[in-house]
Biotite code that builds the C-alpha atoms (Angstrom):
import biotite.structure as struc

atoms = struc.array([
    struc.Atom([-0.007, 0.008, 0.196], chain_id="A", res_id=1, res_name="UNK", atom_name="CA", element="C"),
    struc.Atom([1.204, 3.438, -0.782], chain_id="A", res_id=2, res_name="UNK", atom_name="CA", element="C"),
    struc.Atom([2.950, 5.369, 2.141], chain_id="A", res_id=3, res_name="UNK", atom_name="CA", element="C"),
    struc.Atom([1.439, 9.248, 2.591], chain_id="A", res_id=4, res_name="UNK", atom_name="CA", element="C"),
    struc.Atom([3.764, 10.031, 5.200], chain_id="A", res_id=5, res_name="UNK", atom_name="CA", element="C"),
    struc.Atom([4.490, 13.284, 3.563], chain_id="A", res_id=6, res_name="UNK", atom_name="CA", element="C"),
    struc.Atom([1.072, 14.440, 2.985], chain_id="A", res_id=7, res_name="UNK", atom_name="CA", element="C"),
    struc.Atom([0.486, 13.312, 6.851], chain_id="A", res_id=8, res_name="UNK", atom_name="CA", element="C"),
    struc.Atom([3.323, 15.672, 7.716], chain_id="A", res_id=9, res_name="UNK", atom_name="CA", element="C"),
    struc.Atom([2.047, 18.596, 5.677], chain_id="A", res_id=10, res_name="UNK", atom_name="CA", element="C"),
    struc.Atom([-1.552, 18.046, 7.379], chain_id="A", res_id=11, res_name="UNK", atom_name="CA", element="C"),
    struc.Atom([0.137, 18.223, 10.756], chain_id="A", res_id=12, res_name="UNK", atom_name="CA", element="C"),
    struc.Atom([2.125, 21.282, 10.283], chain_id="A", res_id=13, res_name="UNK", atom_name="CA", element="C"),
    struc.Atom([-0.600, 23.160, 8.785], chain_id="A", res_id=14, res_name="UNK", atom_name="CA", element="C"),
    struc.Atom([-2.705, 22.203, 12.113], chain_id="A", res_id=15, res_name="UNK", atom_name="CA", element="C"),
    struc.Atom([0.059, 23.524, 13.938], chain_id="A", res_id=16, res_name="UNK", atom_name="CA", element="C"),
    struc.Atom([-0.256, 27.086, 12.308], chain_id="A", res_id=17, res_name="UNK", atom_name="CA", element="C"),
    struc.Atom([-2.932, 28.981, 14.245], chain_id="A", res_id=18, res_name="UNK", atom_name="CA", element="C"),
    struc.Atom([-2.468, 32.100, 11.741], chain_id="A", res_id=19, res_name="UNK", atom_name="CA", element="C"),
    struc.Atom([-4.047, 29.878, 9.026], chain_id="A", res_id=20, res_name="UNK", atom_name="CA", element="C"),
    struc.Atom([-7.117, 29.019, 11.006], chain_id="A", res_id=21, res_name="UNK", atom_name="CA", element="C"),
    struc.Atom([-7.666, 32.367, 12.102], chain_id="A", res_id=22, res_name="UNK", atom_name="CA", element="C"),
    struc.Atom([-7.802, 33.760, 8.344], chain_id="A", res_id=23, res_name="UNK", atom_name="CA", element="C"),
    struc.Atom([-9.604, 30.843, 7.190], chain_id="A", res_id=24, res_name="UNK", atom_name="CA", element="C"),
    struc.Atom([-13.457, 30.606, 6.748], chain_id="A", res_id=25, res_name="UNK", atom_name="CA", element="C"),
    struc.Atom([-15.097, 27.990, 9.292], chain_id="A", res_id=26, res_name="UNK", atom_name="CA", element="C"),
    struc.Atom([-17.151, 25.101, 8.101], chain_id="A", res_id=27, res_name="UNK", atom_name="CA", element="C"),
    struc.Atom([-18.379, 21.725, 9.286], chain_id="A", res_id=28, res_name="UNK", atom_name="CA", element="C"),
    struc.Atom([-19.095, 18.555, 7.619], chain_id="A", res_id=29, res_name="UNK", atom_name="CA", element="C"),
    struc.Atom([-20.745, 15.361, 8.741], chain_id="A", res_id=30, res_name="UNK", atom_name="CA", element="C"),
    struc.Atom([-19.899, 11.844, 8.310], chain_id="A", res_id=31, res_name="UNK", atom_name="CA", element="C"),
    struc.Atom([-23.124, 9.854, 8.271], chain_id="A", res_id=32, res_name="UNK", atom_name="CA", element="C"),
    struc.Atom([-22.737, 6.164, 9.171], chain_id="A", res_id=33, res_name="UNK", atom_name="CA", element="C"),
    struc.Atom([-26.124, 4.709, 8.694], chain_id="A", res_id=34, res_name="UNK", atom_name="CA", element="C"),
    struc.Atom([-26.514, 1.282, 10.796], chain_id="A", res_id=35, res_name="UNK", atom_name="CA", element="C"),
    struc.Atom([-29.521, -0.112, 9.371], chain_id="A", res_id=36, res_name="UNK", atom_name="CA", element="C"),
    struc.Atom([-29.508, -3.765, 10.334], chain_id="A", res_id=37, res_name="UNK", atom_name="CA", element="C"),
    struc.Atom([-30.956, -4.916, 6.740], chain_id="A", res_id=38, res_name="UNK", atom_name="CA", element="C"),
    struc.Atom([-28.177, -3.316, 5.393], chain_id="A", res_id=39, res_name="UNK", atom_name="CA", element="C"),
    struc.Atom([-24.023, -3.445, 5.347], chain_id="A", res_id=40, res_name="UNK", atom_name="CA", element="C"),
    struc.Atom([-23.013, -0.143, 7.202], chain_id="A", res_id=41, res_name="UNK", atom_name="CA", element="C"),
    struc.Atom([-22.669, 2.504, 4.902], chain_id="A", res_id=42, res_name="UNK", atom_name="CA", element="C"),
    struc.Atom([-21.761, 6.423, 4.621], chain_id="A", res_id=43, res_name="UNK", atom_name="CA", element="C"),
    struc.Atom([-23.406, 9.137, 2.884], chain_id="A", res_id=44, res_name="UNK", atom_name="CA", element="C"),
    struc.Atom([-21.800, 11.204, 0.554], chain_id="A", res_id=45, res_name="UNK", atom_name="CA", element="C"),
    struc.Atom([-23.238, 13.754, -1.949], chain_id="A", res_id=46, res_name="UNK", atom_name="CA", element="C"),
    struc.Atom([-22.009, 14.711, -5.509], chain_id="A", res_id=47, res_name="UNK", atom_name="CA", element="C"),
    struc.Atom([-21.811, 18.644, -5.837], chain_id="A", res_id=48, res_name="UNK", atom_name="CA", element="C"),
    struc.Atom([-23.446, 20.527, -8.600], chain_id="A", res_id=49, res_name="UNK", atom_name="CA", element="C"),
    struc.Atom([-21.339, 21.706, -11.410], chain_id="A", res_id=50, res_name="UNK", atom_name="CA", element="C"),
    struc.Atom([-20.748, 25.640, -10.812], chain_id="A", res_id=51, res_name="UNK", atom_name="CA", element="C"),
    struc.Atom([-17.951, 28.143, -11.087], chain_id="A", res_id=52, res_name="UNK", atom_name="CA", element="C"),
    struc.Atom([-16.093, 27.427, -8.139], chain_id="A", res_id=53, res_name="UNK", atom_name="CA", element="C"),
    struc.Atom([-13.463, 25.221, -6.338], chain_id="A", res_id=54, res_name="UNK", atom_name="CA", element="C"),
    struc.Atom([-15.723, 22.480, -5.141], chain_id="A", res_id=55, res_name="UNK", atom_name="CA", element="C"),
    struc.Atom([-17.759, 22.048, -8.662], chain_id="A", res_id=56, res_name="UNK", atom_name="CA", element="C"),
    struc.Atom([-18.670, 18.697, -9.133], chain_id="A", res_id=57, res_name="UNK", atom_name="CA", element="C"),
    struc.Atom([-16.867, 17.066, -6.259], chain_id="A", res_id=58, res_name="UNK", atom_name="CA", element="C"),
    struc.Atom([-17.549, 14.180, -4.324], chain_id="A", res_id=59, res_name="UNK", atom_name="CA", element="C"),
    struc.Atom([-18.246, 15.156, -0.349], chain_id="A", res_id=60, res_name="UNK", atom_name="CA", element="C"),
    struc.Atom([-19.597, 14.694, 3.042], chain_id="A", res_id=61, res_name="UNK", atom_name="CA", element="C"),
    struc.Atom([-22.885, 16.872, 3.489], chain_id="A", res_id=62, res_name="UNK", atom_name="CA", element="C"),
    struc.Atom([-21.664, 20.296, 5.100], chain_id="A", res_id=63, res_name="UNK", atom_name="CA", element="C"),
    struc.Atom([-20.681, 23.644, 4.355], chain_id="A", res_id=64, res_name="UNK", atom_name="CA", element="C"),
    struc.Atom([-19.723, 27.329, 5.774], chain_id="A", res_id=65, res_name="UNK", atom_name="CA", element="C"),
    struc.Atom([-20.637, 28.598, 9.158], chain_id="A", res_id=66, res_name="UNK", atom_name="CA", element="C"),
    struc.Atom([-23.734, 31.195, 8.860], chain_id="A", res_id=67, res_name="UNK", atom_name="CA", element="C"),
    struc.Atom([-23.551, 34.247, 11.142], chain_id="A", res_id=68, res_name="UNK", atom_name="CA", element="C"),
    struc.Atom([-27.107, 32.701, 12.653], chain_id="A", res_id=69, res_name="UNK", atom_name="CA", element="C"),
    struc.Atom([-25.143, 29.522, 13.707], chain_id="A", res_id=70, res_name="UNK", atom_name="CA", element="C"),
    struc.Atom([-24.389, 29.370, 17.520], chain_id="A", res_id=71, res_name="UNK", atom_name="CA", element="C"),
    struc.Atom([-21.322, 26.941, 16.805], chain_id="A", res_id=72, res_name="UNK", atom_name="CA", element="C"),
    struc.Atom([-19.914, 24.457, 14.228], chain_id="A", res_id=73, res_name="UNK", atom_name="CA", element="C"),
    struc.Atom([-22.158, 21.780, 15.237], chain_id="A", res_id=74, res_name="UNK", atom_name="CA", element="C"),
    struc.Atom([-25.223, 23.653, 14.635], chain_id="A", res_id=75, res_name="UNK", atom_name="CA", element="C"),
    struc.Atom([-23.438, 24.413, 11.179], chain_id="A", res_id=76, res_name="UNK", atom_name="CA", element="C"),
    struc.Atom([-23.109, 20.884, 10.381], chain_id="A", res_id=77, res_name="UNK", atom_name="CA", element="C"),
    struc.Atom([-26.704, 19.964, 11.426], chain_id="A", res_id=78, res_name="UNK", atom_name="CA", element="C"),
    struc.Atom([-28.124, 22.773, 9.481], chain_id="A", res_id=79, res_name="UNK", atom_name="CA", element="C"),
    struc.Atom([-26.239, 21.970, 6.395], chain_id="A", res_id=80, res_name="UNK", atom_name="CA", element="C"),
    struc.Atom([-27.096, 18.480, 6.552], chain_id="A", res_id=81, res_name="UNK", atom_name="CA", element="C"),
    struc.Atom([-30.797, 19.385, 6.872], chain_id="A", res_id=82, res_name="UNK", atom_name="CA", element="C"),
    struc.Atom([-30.526, 21.981, 3.814], chain_id="A", res_id=83, res_name="UNK", atom_name="CA", element="C"),
    struc.Atom([-28.335, 19.715, 1.556], chain_id="A", res_id=84, res_name="UNK", atom_name="CA", element="C"),
    struc.Atom([-30.257, 16.468, 1.894], chain_id="A", res_id=85, res_name="UNK", atom_name="CA", element="C"),
    struc.Atom([-33.427, 16.847, 4.079], chain_id="A", res_id=86, res_name="UNK", atom_name="CA", element="C"),
    struc.Atom([-31.853, 14.627, 6.796], chain_id="A", res_id=87, res_name="UNK", atom_name="CA", element="C"),
    struc.Atom([-32.585, 15.951, 10.598], chain_id="A", res_id=88, res_name="UNK", atom_name="CA", element="C"),
    struc.Atom([-29.575, 15.838, 12.924], chain_id="A", res_id=89, res_name="UNK", atom_name="CA", element="C"),
    struc.Atom([-29.802, 16.898, 16.508], chain_id="A", res_id=90, res_name="UNK", atom_name="CA", element="C"),
    struc.Atom([-26.338, 18.665, 16.728], chain_id="A", res_id=91, res_name="UNK", atom_name="CA", element="C"),
    struc.Atom([-25.832, 17.475, 20.157], chain_id="A", res_id=92, res_name="UNK", atom_name="CA", element="C"),
    struc.Atom([-25.579, 13.816, 18.913], chain_id="A", res_id=93, res_name="UNK", atom_name="CA", element="C"),
    struc.Atom([-22.320, 15.110, 16.669], chain_id="A", res_id=94, res_name="UNK", atom_name="CA", element="C"),
    struc.Atom([-19.155, 13.739, 17.745], chain_id="A", res_id=95, res_name="UNK", atom_name="CA", element="C"),
    struc.Atom([-15.874, 15.721, 16.691], chain_id="A", res_id=96, res_name="UNK", atom_name="CA", element="C"),
    struc.Atom([-13.645, 13.697, 14.495], chain_id="A", res_id=97, res_name="UNK", atom_name="CA", element="C"),
    struc.Atom([-10.857, 16.019, 13.105], chain_id="A", res_id=98, res_name="UNK", atom_name="CA", element="C"),
    struc.Atom([-10.147, 19.458, 11.252], chain_id="A", res_id=99, res_name="UNK", atom_name="CA", element="C"),
    struc.Atom([-8.618, 20.420, 7.795], chain_id="A", res_id=100, res_name="UNK", atom_name="CA", element="C"),
    struc.Atom([-7.721, 23.264, 6.190], chain_id="A", res_id=101, res_name="UNK", atom_name="CA", element="C"),
    struc.Atom([-8.689, 23.422, 2.312], chain_id="A", res_id=102, res_name="UNK", atom_name="CA", element="C"),
    struc.Atom([-6.263, 25.448, 0.733], chain_id="A", res_id=103, res_name="UNK", atom_name="CA", element="C"),
    struc.Atom([-7.806, 26.223, -2.544], chain_id="A", res_id=104, res_name="UNK", atom_name="CA", element="C"),
    struc.Atom([-10.967, 28.004, -1.024], chain_id="A", res_id=105, res_name="UNK", atom_name="CA", element="C"),
    struc.Atom([-9.508, 28.492, 2.441], chain_id="A", res_id=106, res_name="UNK", atom_name="CA", element="C"),
    struc.Atom([-12.117, 26.725, 4.506], chain_id="A", res_id=107, res_name="UNK", atom_name="CA", element="C"),
    struc.Atom([-11.190, 25.391, 8.028], chain_id="A", res_id=108, res_name="UNK", atom_name="CA", element="C"),
    struc.Atom([-13.447, 22.601, 8.006], chain_id="A", res_id=109, res_name="UNK", atom_name="CA", element="C"),
    struc.Atom([-14.493, 20.403, 11.223], chain_id="A", res_id=110, res_name="UNK", atom_name="CA", element="C"),
    struc.Atom([-15.580, 17.232, 10.642], chain_id="A", res_id=111, res_name="UNK", atom_name="CA", element="C"),
    struc.Atom([-18.109, 15.395, 12.791], chain_id="A", res_id=112, res_name="UNK", atom_name="CA", element="C"),
    struc.Atom([-19.776, 12.056, 12.818], chain_id="A", res_id=113, res_name="UNK", atom_name="CA", element="C"),
    struc.Atom([-23.209, 10.760, 13.590], chain_id="A", res_id=114, res_name="UNK", atom_name="CA", element="C"),
    struc.Atom([-24.254, 6.932, 13.731], chain_id="A", res_id=115, res_name="UNK", atom_name="CA", element="C"),
    struc.Atom([-27.933, 6.473, 12.638], chain_id="A", res_id=116, res_name="UNK", atom_name="CA", element="C"),
    struc.Atom([-29.835, 3.121, 13.355], chain_id="A", res_id=117, res_name="UNK", atom_name="CA", element="C"),
    struc.Atom([-32.310, 3.501, 10.566], chain_id="A", res_id=118, res_name="UNK", atom_name="CA", element="C"),
    struc.Atom([-32.730, 3.820, 6.623], chain_id="A", res_id=119, res_name="UNK", atom_name="CA", element="C"),
    struc.Atom([-32.984, 7.383, 5.702], chain_id="A", res_id=120, res_name="UNK", atom_name="CA", element="C"),
    struc.Atom([-35.194, 9.229, 3.326], chain_id="A", res_id=121, res_name="UNK", atom_name="CA", element="C"),
    struc.Atom([-33.519, 12.471, 1.721], chain_id="A", res_id=122, res_name="UNK", atom_name="CA", element="C"),
    struc.Atom([-34.897, 15.479, 0.193], chain_id="A", res_id=123, res_name="UNK", atom_name="CA", element="C"),
    struc.Atom([-32.241, 16.472, -2.158], chain_id="A", res_id=124, res_name="UNK", atom_name="CA", element="C"),
    struc.Atom([-31.380, 20.096, -2.506], chain_id="A", res_id=125, res_name="UNK", atom_name="CA", element="C"),
    struc.Atom([-31.061, 20.143, -6.281], chain_id="A", res_id=126, res_name="UNK", atom_name="CA", element="C"),
    struc.Atom([-29.548, 23.860, -6.548], chain_id="A", res_id=127, res_name="UNK", atom_name="CA", element="C"),
    struc.Atom([-26.423, 22.393, -4.603], chain_id="A", res_id=128, res_name="UNK", atom_name="CA", element="C"),
    struc.Atom([-26.432, 18.591, -4.889], chain_id="A", res_id=129, res_name="UNK", atom_name="CA", element="C"),
    struc.Atom([-26.419, 16.399, -7.971], chain_id="A", res_id=130, res_name="UNK", atom_name="CA", element="C"),
    struc.Atom([-26.671, 13.099, -6.371], chain_id="A", res_id=131, res_name="UNK", atom_name="CA", element="C"),
    struc.Atom([-26.575, 11.229, -3.092], chain_id="A", res_id=132, res_name="UNK", atom_name="CA", element="C"),
    struc.Atom([-24.557, 7.956, -2.869], chain_id="A", res_id=133, res_name="UNK", atom_name="CA", element="C"),
    struc.Atom([-24.635, 5.407, -0.084], chain_id="A", res_id=134, res_name="UNK", atom_name="CA", element="C"),
    struc.Atom([-21.379, 3.737, 0.133], chain_id="A", res_id=135, res_name="UNK", atom_name="CA", element="C"),
    struc.Atom([-20.512, 0.492, 1.885], chain_id="A", res_id=136, res_name="UNK", atom_name="CA", element="C"),
    struc.Atom([-17.940, 1.255, 4.914], chain_id="A", res_id=137, res_name="UNK", atom_name="CA", element="C"),
    struc.Atom([-16.270, -1.952, 3.780], chain_id="A", res_id=138, res_name="UNK", atom_name="CA", element="C"),
    struc.Atom([-15.234, -0.058, 0.266], chain_id="A", res_id=139, res_name="UNK", atom_name="CA", element="C"),
    struc.Atom([-13.162, 2.522, 2.266], chain_id="A", res_id=140, res_name="UNK", atom_name="CA", element="C"),
    struc.Atom([-11.642, -0.044, 4.476], chain_id="A", res_id=141, res_name="UNK", atom_name="CA", element="C"),
    struc.Atom([-10.421, -2.212, 1.976], chain_id="A", res_id=142, res_name="UNK", atom_name="CA", element="C"),
    struc.Atom([-6.596, -0.997, 1.239], chain_id="A", res_id=143, res_name="UNK", atom_name="CA", element="C"),
    struc.Atom([-7.174, -1.950, -2.738], chain_id="A", res_id=144, res_name="UNK", atom_name="CA", element="C"),
    struc.Atom([-9.527, 0.713, -3.018], chain_id="A", res_id=145, res_name="UNK", atom_name="CA", element="C"),
    struc.Atom([-7.027, 3.393, -1.977], chain_id="A", res_id=146, res_name="UNK", atom_name="CA", element="C"),
    struc.Atom([-5.423, 5.435, -4.624], chain_id="A", res_id=147, res_name="UNK", atom_name="CA", element="C"),
    struc.Atom([-2.761, 8.040, -4.903], chain_id="A", res_id=148, res_name="UNK", atom_name="CA", element="C"),
    struc.Atom([-3.778, 11.217, -6.245], chain_id="A", res_id=149, res_name="UNK", atom_name="CA", element="C"),
    struc.Atom([-1.396, 14.040, -7.180], chain_id="A", res_id=150, res_name="UNK", atom_name="CA", element="C"),
    struc.Atom([-2.070, 17.320, -5.830], chain_id="A", res_id=151, res_name="UNK", atom_name="CA", element="C"),
    struc.Atom([-0.327, 20.873, -5.455], chain_id="A", res_id=152, res_name="UNK", atom_name="CA", element="C"),
    struc.Atom([0.732, 22.698, -2.346], chain_id="A", res_id=153, res_name="UNK", atom_name="CA", element="C"),
    struc.Atom([3.235, 25.485, -2.332], chain_id="A", res_id=154, res_name="UNK", atom_name="CA", element="C"),
    struc.Atom([4.374, 24.854, -5.756], chain_id="A", res_id=155, res_name="UNK", atom_name="CA", element="C"),
    struc.Atom([5.241, 21.054, -4.749], chain_id="A", res_id=156, res_name="UNK", atom_name="CA", element="C"),
    struc.Atom([3.426, 18.206, -5.879], chain_id="A", res_id=157, res_name="UNK", atom_name="CA", element="C"),
    struc.Atom([2.590, 15.614, -3.359], chain_id="A", res_id=158, res_name="UNK", atom_name="CA", element="C"),
    struc.Atom([0.558, 12.391, -3.463], chain_id="A", res_id=159, res_name="UNK", atom_name="CA", element="C"),
    struc.Atom([-2.648, 12.293, -1.253], chain_id="A", res_id=160, res_name="UNK", atom_name="CA", element="C"),
    struc.Atom([-5.106, 9.419, -0.891], chain_id="A", res_id=161, res_name="UNK", atom_name="CA", element="C"),
    struc.Atom([-8.034, 9.050, -2.849], chain_id="A", res_id=162, res_name="UNK", atom_name="CA", element="C"),
    struc.Atom([-10.864, 6.469, -3.964], chain_id="A", res_id=163, res_name="UNK", atom_name="CA", element="C"),
    struc.Atom([-12.890, 5.975, -6.806], chain_id="A", res_id=164, res_name="UNK", atom_name="CA", element="C"),
    struc.Atom([-16.428, 4.588, -6.301], chain_id="A", res_id=165, res_name="UNK", atom_name="CA", element="C"),
    struc.Atom([-18.440, 3.494, -9.096], chain_id="A", res_id=166, res_name="UNK", atom_name="CA", element="C"),
    struc.Atom([-16.255, 5.812, -11.635], chain_id="A", res_id=167, res_name="UNK", atom_name="CA", element="C"),
    struc.Atom([-16.550, 8.704, -9.376], chain_id="A", res_id=168, res_name="UNK", atom_name="CA", element="C"),
    struc.Atom([-13.166, 10.319, -7.880], chain_id="A", res_id=169, res_name="UNK", atom_name="CA", element="C"),
    struc.Atom([-13.308, 10.961, -4.065], chain_id="A", res_id=170, res_name="UNK", atom_name="CA", element="C"),
    struc.Atom([-10.407, 13.002, -3.294], chain_id="A", res_id=171, res_name="UNK", atom_name="CA", element="C"),
    struc.Atom([-9.176, 16.036, -1.142], chain_id="A", res_id=172, res_name="UNK", atom_name="CA", element="C"),
    struc.Atom([-10.228, 16.715, 2.287], chain_id="A", res_id=173, res_name="UNK", atom_name="CA", element="C"),
    struc.Atom([-13.167, 13.980, 1.749], chain_id="A", res_id=174, res_name="UNK", atom_name="CA", element="C"),
    struc.Atom([-10.693, 11.322, 0.755], chain_id="A", res_id=175, res_name="UNK", atom_name="CA", element="C"),
    struc.Atom([-8.206, 12.286, 3.517], chain_id="A", res_id=176, res_name="UNK", atom_name="CA", element="C"),
    struc.Atom([-10.646, 12.153, 6.360], chain_id="A", res_id=177, res_name="UNK", atom_name="CA", element="C"),
    struc.Atom([-11.490, 8.520, 4.891], chain_id="A", res_id=178, res_name="UNK", atom_name="CA", element="C"),
    struc.Atom([-7.891, 7.705, 4.909], chain_id="A", res_id=179, res_name="UNK", atom_name="CA", element="C"),
    struc.Atom([-7.580, 8.735, 8.624], chain_id="A", res_id=180, res_name="UNK", atom_name="CA", element="C"),
    struc.Atom([-10.781, 6.973, 9.503], chain_id="A", res_id=181, res_name="UNK", atom_name="CA", element="C"),
    struc.Atom([-9.937, 3.565, 8.089], chain_id="A", res_id=182, res_name="UNK", atom_name="CA", element="C"),
    struc.Atom([-6.016, 3.579, 7.257], chain_id="A", res_id=183, res_name="UNK", atom_name="CA", element="C"),
    struc.Atom([-4.838, 6.136, 9.694], chain_id="A", res_id=184, res_name="UNK", atom_name="CA", element="C"),
    struc.Atom([-2.486, 3.691, 11.684], chain_id="A", res_id=185, res_name="UNK", atom_name="CA", element="C"),
    struc.Atom([-1.082, 1.705, 8.754], chain_id="A", res_id=186, res_name="UNK", atom_name="CA", element="C"),
])
């Protein structure tokens, strides 16, 4: 399996630079783990619509930027999940996972997770979201599905983790979070 030591080191360096976080726009995402007893455990990902912006068409976790009316990032996360896919989540049930800085858009995202023990029904926000994916957790756990993806940072090319599910590329912060969750100690 590919070693992403340089990428992990860079991520740690960024997290240790408070001036980056201070200048970045706060945002939150939710890793929704569905544990319906009738189906294998799966994660909910979205495909963003095509638009003129940095995250156009990307596979991602539901989430987005903090609004002035949000009391904290847990509220941001729950609100964004409701607005994007129509799933109501109690912000108090969200568990902190990690943080990441997204260089190209200058977002500092806080990732939360929640486990849901029922089949979900969705109300897709078609203005923002093109499609919802329910992807088995086992897909992300399988090292054979982990692939290197070249990104640029400060003029340097580095290899970061990525996944391709049914022909859809999952890369960037979304793939890095998956990597940390399922392959972090390797």
